[in-house]
matplotlib code that plots the C-alpha trace (Angstrom):
import matplotlib.pyplot as plt

x = [37.5, 34.7, 35.3, 34.3, 34.0, 34.6, 33.4, 34.5, 35.7, 38.0, 41.2, 43.0, 39.9, 39.6, 43.0, 42.8, 39.4, 41.0, 44.1, 42.0, 39.8, 42.5, 44.1, 40.9, 41.1, 38.9, 39.8, 39.1, 38.7, 38.2, 36.4, 36.3, 33.1, 29.7, 30.6, 33.6, 31.7, 29.2, 31.8, 33.6, 30.7, 29.6, 28.3, 31.9, 31.5, 29.8, 29.3, 29.5, 30.6, 29.1, 29.7, 26.7, 28.4, 30.4, 31.0, 30.3, 27.5, 26.5, 25.8, 22.1, 21.9, 24.6, 22.4, 19.4, 21.3, 22.7, 19.4, 18.2, 20.2, 21.8, 20.6, 24.2, 24.3, 25.1, 26.2, 25.8, 28.2, 26.4, 27.2, 26.2, 22.9, 21.8, 18.6, 17.2, 20.0, 19.7, 16.0, 16.4, 19.0, 17.0, 14.0, 16.0, 17.2, 20.5, 20.9, 22.3, 24.1, 26.9, 27.4, 30.9, 33.1, 32.7, 34.7, 36.8, 35.6, 32.0, 32.6, 34.0, 31.5, 28.6, 30.3, 30.8, 27.2, 25.7, 28.1, 27.3, 23.6, 24.0, 26.3, 23.9, 21.1, 23.2, 24.7, 21.3, 19.9, 22.8, 22.1, 18.5, 19.3, 21.6, 18.8, 16.3, 14.2, 12.1, 14.2, 11.2, 8.9, 5.3, 2.3, -0.8, 0.9, 4.1, 7.0, 10.5, 13.5, 16.2, 19.1, 19.0, 17.3, 14.4, 10.8, 8.1, 4.6, 2.4, 5.7, 6.7, 10.0, 9.6, 13.2, 14.0, 17.2, 19.1, 18.0, 14.3, 14.5, 16.0, 13.3, 10.5, 11.8, 12.1, 8.4, 6.9, 8.6, 6.6, 3.1, 1.0, 3.9, 5.0, 8.7, 10.2, 12.2, 15.2, 15.0, 14.6, 17.6, 19.9, 18.9, 18.4, 20.7, 23.3, 23.2, 21.7, 18.7, 19.5, 17.4, 15.7, 17.1, 14.5, 16.2, 13.7, 10.7, 12.1, 12.7, 9.1, 7.8, 9.8, 8.3, 4.8, 5.5, 7.0, 4.4, 1.3, -2.2, -3.4, -6.4, -8.4, -7.5, -5.6, -2.4, 0.8, 2.2, 0.7, 2.4, 2.0, 2.8, 5.6, 6.0, 7.0, 5.7, 4.1, 3.1, -0.6, -1.8, -5.5, -8.4]
y = [30.3, 28.8, 25.2, 24.4, 21.3, 21.7, 18.9, 18.7, 16.0, 18.4, 18.0, 20.9, 23.1, 21.6, 22.4, 25.9, 26.5, 25.1, 27.4, 30.5, 29.9, 29.1, 32.5, 33.9, 32.5, 29.5, 26.1, 23.8, 20.1, 18.7, 15.6, 14.6, 13.0, 12.9, 9.5, 10.9, 14.1, 12.1, 10.1, 13.3, 15.4, 16.1, 19.0, 20.4, 22.0, 25.5, 25.3, 22.8, 23.8, 21.1, 20.7, 19.1, 17.0, 14.6, 10.5, 8.0, 10.3, 13.5, 16.7, 16.4, 13.0, 14.0, 17.1, 14.8, 12.6, 15.7, 17.0, 13.7, 14.3, 17.8, 21.6, 22.7, 25.5, 24.2, 26.2, 24.5, 24.8, 24.5, 24.6, 28.1, 28.2, 24.7, 26.2, 22.6, 21.9, 25.2, 24.9, 21.2, 22.2, 24.9, 22.5, 20.1, 22.7, 24.3, 27.6, 29.3, 28.5, 29.9, 29.2, 28.0, 29.7, 32.2, 35.1, 34.3, 37.4, 36.6, 33.0, 34.4, 37.1, 34.4, 32.2, 35.1, 36.2, 32.6, 32.5, 36.0, 35.2, 32.3, 33.9, 37.0, 34.7, 33.4, 36.9, 38.4, 35.8, 36.0, 39.7, 39.0, 36.6, 39.2, 41.7, 39.0, 39.5, 36.5, 34.3, 32.8, 34.1, 32.6, 32.9, 30.7, 27.2, 28.0, 28.7, 29.9, 29.6, 31.9, 30.7, 27.1, 28.1, 25.7, 26.0, 24.0, 23.5, 21.7, 20.1, 19.0, 20.0, 21.1, 20.7, 23.8, 24.7, 27.7, 29.9, 28.6, 29.7, 33.0, 33.6, 32.4, 34.5, 37.6, 37.4, 36.3, 39.3, 41.6, 40.2, 41.9, 43.9, 43.3, 42.5, 42.8, 40.0, 42.4, 43.1, 39.3, 38.5, 41.0, 40.4, 36.7, 35.3, 38.3, 38.9, 41.7, 40.1, 39.5, 39.1, 35.6, 34.7, 32.3, 31.7, 33.4, 32.0, 28.4, 28.9, 30.3, 27.3, 25.0, 26.8, 26.5, 22.8, 22.2, 24.2, 22.6, 23.6, 26.6, 25.7, 28.7, 27.6, 31.0, 30.7, 31.4, 33.7, 35.9, 37.0, 40.6, 40.8, 43.1, 43.8, 40.6, 38.5, 38.9, 37.0, 36.5, 37.5, 37.3, 38.2]
z = [27.3, 25.2, 24.1, 20.5, 18.5, 14.8, 12.4, 8.7, 6.6, 4.5, 6.8, 5.3, 6.0, 9.4, 10.5, 9.1, 11.0, 14.2, 14.0, 13.2, 16.2, 18.5, 17.6, 18.5, 22.0, 21.7, 22.9, 19.8, 19.3, 16.0, 14.3, 10.5, 10.5, 12.3, 14.2, 15.7, 16.8, 18.5, 20.2, 21.4, 22.2, 25.7, 27.9, 28.2, 24.8, 24.3, 20.6, 17.5, 14.1, 11.8, 8.1, 6.3, 3.5, 5.2, 4.8, 7.4, 9.1, 7.5, 9.2, 9.0, 10.6, 13.2, 14.2, 14.7, 17.0, 18.8, 19.4, 21.0, 23.9, 24.0, 23.5, 22.8, 20.2, 16.6, 13.6, 10.3, 7.5, 4.0, 0.4, -1.0, -2.4, -0.9, 0.4, 1.4, 3.7, 5.5, 6.0, 7.1, 9.5, 11.1, 11.2, 13.2, 15.7, 14.4, 15.9, 12.7, 9.3, 7.3, 3.5, 2.2, 1.2, 4.1, 5.5, 8.5, 10.2, 9.5, 11.1, 14.2, 14.5, 14.2, 16.7, 19.3, 18.8, 19.7, 22.7, 23.7, 23.6, 25.9, 28.2, 28.4, 29.8, 32.5, 33.6, 33.4, 35.8, 38.3, 38.5, 39.2, 41.9, 43.6, 43.5, 44.6, 41.5, 40.1, 37.9, 36.0, 33.4, 33.3, 31.1, 31.8, 32.2, 30.4, 32.5, 31.3, 33.7, 31.9, 34.1, 32.8, 29.6, 30.2, 29.2, 31.1, 30.3, 32.9, 34.3, 31.0, 29.6, 26.1, 25.2, 23.3, 21.8, 23.1, 20.1, 20.4, 24.1, 23.5, 20.7, 23.0, 26.0, 23.8, 22.4, 25.8, 27.5, 25.1, 24.8, 22.1, 20.9, 17.3, 17.1, 13.6, 12.0, 11.7, 15.5, 16.3, 14.1, 15.7, 19.2, 19.2, 16.4, 16.7, 13.0, 10.5, 8.5, 4.8, 1.9, 1.7, 5.3, 6.7, 10.0, 12.4, 10.3, 10.7, 14.5, 15.0, 13.1, 15.3, 18.5, 17.3, 16.7, 20.2, 22.3, 23.1, 22.3, 24.6, 26.9, 25.2, 21.7, 21.2, 19.1, 21.0, 18.1, 15.3, 12.2, 11.2, 7.4, 6.9, 10.5, 12.3, 15.2, 18.5, 21.5, 21.9, 25.4, 26.7, 24.5]

ax = plt.figure().add_subplot(projection="3d")
ax.plot(x, y, z, "-o")
ax.set_aspect("equal")
plt.show()
């Protein structure tokens, strides 16, 4: 049973969300502002559902502080049409966002998609261990350890979020092959790509910022207009 922390200052909505998610089989804890969220949060939680507009400590500042210590998946709840908050949340390492008001089924589906992605990495690598296959992926000085979702470059932890790691692993597993934004949205984010959805682009931007400069000055990724992204191999 996955343990979730739901954070929202609207107490009526908070209780409704908690009840809905408990009915869906989740273990749910709640917080009515960012300060309480940070006080409660630890590694026992599998996902944080975080509202942006809150008193005491808003969702953006709360996300900043979460990312200083934890890579736990975070889904932001944003006001409909508030593009700035969505982009800023993604830049700071949010895994996904959902605009209010939202459909209950879509919320549950998004949560399950994030959890399924995280669990799939663990299960895949448990199978690899049983079959005595390598449990790491390496290219030049960049090494991915899927079991613990950790990316290391020259012995330095790049501190990727779960979504950033999954995106990098998908691209790095297919060097030189263009993967469409639609494909990446489905396989990494677990959702169909919608018009004006910039989630994948923002996660790529975060990866470009976090990955160090390559020794041969080649970029890590290239963008193919109208096709998507690909991981750049050797010349």
